[in-house]
N, C-alpha and C positions, 0 to 999 in steps of 0.2 A: 635298460635304457628306455625302450619303447613304453614299458609299463609306467615308468616314472613320468614320462612326458604326458601320458594319457591321464594320469591321476594328479598331476601337479596343480596346486592352487595359485601359483605365481601369476599375477595379472598379465604379464607379458606373454607367458606361455599359454595362458588361457585364451588370450586374444589371437595368438597364432593358431591355436587349435580350432578356434571358431572359423578363422579364415580358410584354413586348409580343409576343414569340414565342408564349408560352403562350396569351394571349388571342386571338391570330390563329388558332392551331390550334383552340382551343376553339370560337370562333364559326363558323369554317368548317365544323367537324364538325357542329355543331348545325344549321347551315343545310342541310347535305347530308342529315342525318337527317330534318329537317322536310320536305324535298322528297320523300324516299322515302315517309314516312308519308302525305303529301298524295296521292301517286300511288296508293298502296295503297288509300286510302280512296275513290278513284274507282271501284274495283271491289268494295270491301268497306267500305261507309259506317260500319259499327260497329267497325271495327278499332281496337284499343287496344294500345299498345306494351307496357304492363306485362302485360296478359293474354296477349299473344303470347309474351312471354318465359316466362311460367308454362307455357304450352302446350308451348313448346320443351323445357323441363326435365321436364315431367311426361308428355308423350306423344310429340311429334314426333320428337325425337332418340332416345329409348329404343326407339320402334317401328321407326324406320329402322335403327338399329344392330342390333336383333334380326334384321331381315330380311337385313341385310348379312352377319352372321356365319353365319346359317342358309342362306345362298345361296338365299333364297326369291325366285326370279326374278319371279314374278307380283307380289309385294308391292313389289319394287324397281322394277318397271315403273310402279307407281302413284306411287311417291315421286320418281322421277327423270325428267328430260327424256330425249328419245330419244338425244341425244349422250352425256349422262352415263351413261345405262343401258348403251349399247354399250361404253363405255370401262370402266365399273365391273365389268360382268359377264363381260368377255372371259376373264380368268383362271379365273373360276368355271366357265364353260361348258367350258373346256378340261379341267378336272379331272372335271367331271360326265360329259362324253362318254367319259371313260376308265373310267367305272363307279365312280369313287370317291365317297365320301360325306363331307360336312363333319362334323367333330367339334369344332368351335370352341366356345369358352366365353368369355363376358364375366364377369370376376371383379368388376370395379367400373366404374362410369361416373360421372364427376364433371366439375366445372368448366365446365358448359354455360353459355355466355354469348355475347351479341351483341358482337362486337368492332368492327364497323363497319357503316355503311349507305351505299350509294352508288347513283348512277344511271349505268349503263353508257352512255356517250355514243354509242357507235356504233350502239346499238339503242334508246336512250332507255328502258332497262329498269331499274326500281328493284329493288335486291337487298339482302338482309341477309346479312352474313358472320358465321357462327357457328363458334365453336371449342369443343372439348371433348376430354377425355382418357379413356382406358380402360386397364385392365390386362386382358389377354386371352391365351388359349391358341389358337393357330392350327395346325390339322392336318387332314389328310384321311385317312380310313381306306379300306381295301379290303374290302368285305363278303364277298368270295370267299376271303379269306385269313385264317387264324387266326394270332394272334401266338404265337410260341414261348414268350413270357413270360406268356401269359394265365393268369389265376388261375381255378381251378375255381369254379363258382357256389356261393355260400354258402347256408345253409339258409333256412328260412322266417322271416318276421318282418321282412324288409326292406321299405321303402316302394317303390312302383312306380318312382319316379324313381331310387332307388338301384339297383334291379334293371336298369333301362335303362342306367344309367351303367356297371354291371358288364359288360353285354352289349357295349356300345360298346368297352370296354377289351379285349375278347377279340379284336378284329380288328387286323390289322397296319396300322401307320401307314406310309403311302407318301410323304406330303408333310408337312413340319413336324415338330413334336414335342409330346407330351403333357406333357413335363417343363419346357418352356421357357416362362416367363411373359414376355410382351412388354408394354412400356409404349408405348402408341400415342397419337399426337396427331392429331386430325382437324380439318380446316377445311372447312366446307361453305358453299355459296352458294345461298341460297333466293330464290325470287321467286313471285309469284302466277301460277298457270297461265293466267289470263285475260290477264295482261300478256305472258306468253311467247307465247301464240297470236297476239296482236295484233301483236307485234313481228316475228313470222316471216312475216307476209304483208302485202302492200301493198293499199291501197284499190282500185287498178286490178285486181289479181288477184282480189279478192273480187267486183268488179262483173262481170268476165269469167266467173267461175264461176257467178254467179247467172243470167247470160244463157244460158250453155250448158246448165245443168241445170234443167229445169222440175221442178215438184213430182212429176209423173208419172214422170219419169226417175229421180228420187231414190228413189221407192218401189220402182221396178224394180231399181235397184242394190242397195238394202237387201235385197230378196228374194233376189237372186242370191248375196249374201254369206252368207246364212243366219245362224243363231244364233251368238253368241259362244262360243268354246271357252274355258272357265275355266282350262284347263291351258296355254293358249297365252299367254305373257307379251307377245307382240307385239301383242295386241289390247287396246285400252282398254275399260274397263267404265264404266257410268254411276256405279257405286259408288265410283270412285276419288276424286272430289271430296269425297264424304262421309267417306271414310276419312282423307284427307290435309288436309281443310279448304281444299282448293284450292291448296296449296303444292307447289312443285316444286323439287327440288335440281338445279341446272344445272351444278354443278361440285363436285368433291371432291378434297381433298388428304389424303394419309395418310402418316405417317412413324412407323416403329416402331424400337424398340431393346430389347435384353434388359434386363428389370427386375431389379434386385438388391434383393429385399425382405427 
């Protein structure tokens, strides 16, 4: 009976199947989203979905994408998990170690929206999946080489930003192009840092650590480490949670194509 219903080509049955399928998907998605919101509220009782979406559009995504195109390793360390940081910054570090400097530009940023909310079963980790689009220019310049097509500096009267842009244009591009505008689609996966930390350790591990490290030993360890180096992206700072609101990007997908504007 069920097989016949699923395979029937009768227009009425087909319409009913579409309707029931729609409600099934809708209710399942709502249940999953509700579960994610409930889990997030366990670590942030005042969490509000609409306010979070507004924060995504006004601050979280713009700040992250600025850090991304600027190759700001310290800021990216604050925004991403360790695994995501290592994967995301690997190409950046390769260019930076060669002495190149990013000259990327975001032309526009739009379409920021939550496309799904899920609980990753293997880690019981609540996540929001967010998509957005940009038009951007991606290139790296060599500060030690002048471009043969460099324009001579213009006279006074230009704003500082214009003068800086003119200086950047004077250097040779070694990776990418200043002339090619790319349409880029991003998908990022966000979770609360508190959930990420709790899912990466087990209660047994936490108990062993508490037994092995007394408060005196912890103080000694902290003293040996010394102050944090603000230039070292591998070190976390207490201000990270204040900057990011406790959110971490644990995965990122990026697909680009030449834009015909």
